[in-house]
N, C-alpha and C positions, 0 to 999 in steps of 0.2 A: 649078965649080958642079954640073955634071952628075955628076961623080965623087962629090960629097958626097951628092947625091940618090940615087945608085945604091949608095951605101955601105950595106951591111947594118946596120951599127951605127946609122947615122943613121936608117934605116927603123925599126929596133926602138925607138930613142929616141923617134921621132915617134909610133909606135903607143902606146908607154907613156904619153907625154905626153897623147895624145888620150884614152886610157882614164882617166887620172887626172883630166883636166879633166871628162870626162863623169861620173865618179863623184862629183866635187866638186859638180857642178851638181845631180845627182840627190839627193845628201845634203842640199844646201841646200833643195831643193824639199820633200824629206821632212820636214826639220826645221820648215819653215814650215807644212806641212800638219798636222803633229802639234801645233804651237803653236796653229793656228787651232781644231783640235778641242778642245784643252784649254781654250782661251778660251771656246769655245761651251759646253762642259760646265760650266765655272765660272759662266758667265752663267745657264745653266739652273738650276744648283743654287742660285744666289743668288736668282733669281726665285721658285723653288719655296719656298725658305726664307722669302722675304718673304711669299708667299701663305699659307704655313702659319702664319706668325706673325700675319698680319692676320686670318685666318679665326677663330681662337678669340677674339680681341678683339672682333670683330663679334658673334659669338654671345653673348659675355659681356654686351655692351651690351644686346642684345635680351632676355636673361634678366633683367637688372637692371631694364629698363623694364617688363617684365611683372610682376615682383615688386612694383615700386612701384605699378603700377596695381591689382594685387590687394590690396595693403595699403590703398590709398585706398578701394577698394570695401568692404573689411572695416570700415574706420573709419566709413564712411557707414552701413553696416548696424548697427554697434554703436550709433551715435548714434540711429538710428531705433528700435532696440530699447529703448534707455534712455528715449527720449521716450514710447514706448508703455507702458513699465513705470511711468514717473512718472504718466502719464495714468490708467492703471488704478488705481494706488495712491491718487491723489487722488480718483478716483471712489469707490473703496471707503471711504476715510476720510469723504467727504461723506455717503455712504449711512449708514454706522455712526453718524455724529454726529447725523443727523436722525431716527434710529429712536426711536420712543417706548418700545420694549422694550430692556432691557439686554442687552449682548453681552459675554461673557467668553470669552477664548481662552486655554486652557492649553496649554503646550508639551509635548513628550515627557518633559521632566523634572518635569512636574507643577506648574510655576510659571506664573503669569499673564503672558502676553506682550502682551495687548492688552485694553483695556476702554473702551467708549464712554461718553459722559457719562451716558446713562440708567442704565447699570449702576452707575456711581459714586453717582448720586443714590438709586437704589433700595436699594443695599447699605449706603450711608452711609460709603463710603471715598473719600478725596480722590485717592489713588493706590494702587490695588491691585496694580500691576505688581510682579512678583517674589514675591508671596505664593502660598502653596499653597491647596488647597481647604479643608483643615482650619482654616487661619488665617482664611479668609474666611467660611465657613459656620458654623464653630465648633459650637454646640449645635443647629443646625438639623436637624430630623428630618422625614422624609418622612411625610406624612399617609396613614394607612391608607385603603384603598378602602372599608372598611366603617365609616368615620367614627371609627376608634379604639376598636373594640369590645374587650371584655375578652379577653385572651389573644393579641391581635395584636402582632406585633413591629414596633417603630418603628426604621426604618433611618436612620442619619445620612446627610444629603444629600452630605457629602464622600465617603462610601463609594461612592455611586452614580457620582460623577465619576471616582473612582479605578478603579472596575470597568470603565467604558467605556474609560478610558485604557489600562489594562493588558491587557484582553482584546479590545479592538477590537470590541466587541459592537455590536448595532443601536442606533439612537437610542432614548432613553427619555424619556417625558413623566411628570413627577411634580409633586406639590404638596407644599410643606413650610412649616412654621411657622418663621419666621426672626426673630431678634432683632438689630436693628441695634446698632452700637456706642453709639448714644445711648440705648439701652434701648427704643426703639420696637419693638413687636411687629407683624410683617407676615405675611401669607399670600402666598407667591410660587409661581408656576407656572414650572417650569424644564424646558426641553427640552435634553437632553444628547445631542450628536451627535459622532461621530468625524470628524476631518478627514483624509481619505486623501491620500497623496502620489501623484505621477504614476507612480512605480515600484512602487506597491502598498503602500508602507509607511504609517506613521501620523505625520502632522505634529503632531497634538495633538487636543484636544477643545474644541468650541465649546458654550457654554451660553447659550441664549436665555431671558432672565429677564423675567417680567411680574409686576407688582404686582397681586395679586388681593384686597388687603385691603378696598378700597372695595366691590368686588363682593360679598365675603363679608359686609360690614356691611349692604349693601342686601338681600342674601338673608336675613340674620338678621332685619332689620326687616320684611321681607315675611312671614317666618314668624310673627313676633310679631303683625303685623297680621291674618294669617289666624287666629291663635289668638284675638285680640281679637274679630275678626268672628264667629267661632264662638260665643264667649262672649256677644257682643252678640245674636246670633240666639236663643240659648237664653234670655237675659234678656228679650228682646222677646216670645218665645212665652209665657214664664211670666207676664209682666205682662199680656199680652193675654188670657191664660186667666183670670187673676185678675179683670181688669176685666169680662170677659164673664160670669164667675160673679156678680159684684156686680150687673151690669146685669140678669141673669135674676132674681135675688132681688128687685131693685127693681121689676121689672115685675109680679111675682106678689104682692108684699106691699102691703097696704092701710093699714098702720100708718104715720102721718106721722112719728113719732119714728124708727122703724126705717128709713124711707125716707131721712130726713135723714142718718142714720148711714151708710147704704150709699152715698149720694151723696158724703159726706165721704171714705169709704174709696176710692171711685173716683177722686176728685180727688187724693188722696195718691198712689195708685198711678200715676196719669197723670203727676204731677209727678216722681215717681222715675224713670219711664220717660223723661221728657223730659230729665232730668239725664244719664242714661246715654247717650242719643242725642247730646245736645249735647257731652258729653265725647269721644265717639268721633269726631264730625265735627270737633272742634277739634284732636284729636291727629293726624288724617290729613293736613290741610294743612301742618302743621309738618314732618312727615316728607318730604312732597313738595317743599316749598320748600327744605329743607336739602339734598336730593339735587340739585335743579336749580341751586342756587347754587354747587355744587362741579363744575367741569368734568369731573373724573375720574368723579364719581358719575353725571353725565349720560351720559358715554360708556359707563359700565357698564350703565346702564339701557337705553340704546339697543341695546347688544349682547344684553341679555336679551330 
């Protein structure tokens, strides 16, 4: 046994065996260490991948929620704007419907876009929408400021509307003689105004129309009454002068026959004067009662 242990070959074999065993153990330890490292790295990569995959999904959900909230807010704002627009439109329609003056609105193409009931009644059209100024006003001409003196130019009312629409000029106030489709002749006052847009363009032209026929009739009657009053004053002065002359002659004259003749002449002149005064007083109440029985006439009188 001692010989075996002291045998150099055996010693070398033992050393080689020990070295091989140590190398095997070290190799096994290194393999396990490398495997642990690889497993740890794989776990880290898997966790990182999971986090990277989960992060965009979370952000996507947040963006989707924000977009949904913004969409809801926009829908609420749109509904509020629509309600305000409907309220404004209903208010405008109510105001236009209750105006005593007519309102015509021409679009940029020169066609009627809107007309209130008063405009339809004054102009005599059931539905003027889609008609142009020439079709509505036809032969209506603007009254000259000098009353239609000789040499004055009569401008068609449709040309005034077209001028404001094409040139975007300042508002114009004119009076015109208008003939309705029924043949009724009217005197209308028209205010023609451009309707500007928010961006500075032109949305159209608005015409404010008032029936001045009754006012013109009352003014004409007033002129006639003034003329009649002047004639009546002249007639009164003439009759009084005649009666005064007869009375002076009667006071100076002593002849009974001539006195009776002068007295008869005075009576005749007084009777004639009484008839003139009676006719004047009878005509005036008729004109006053006719104007008071017509609401439009009364309104026109109150304005004057």
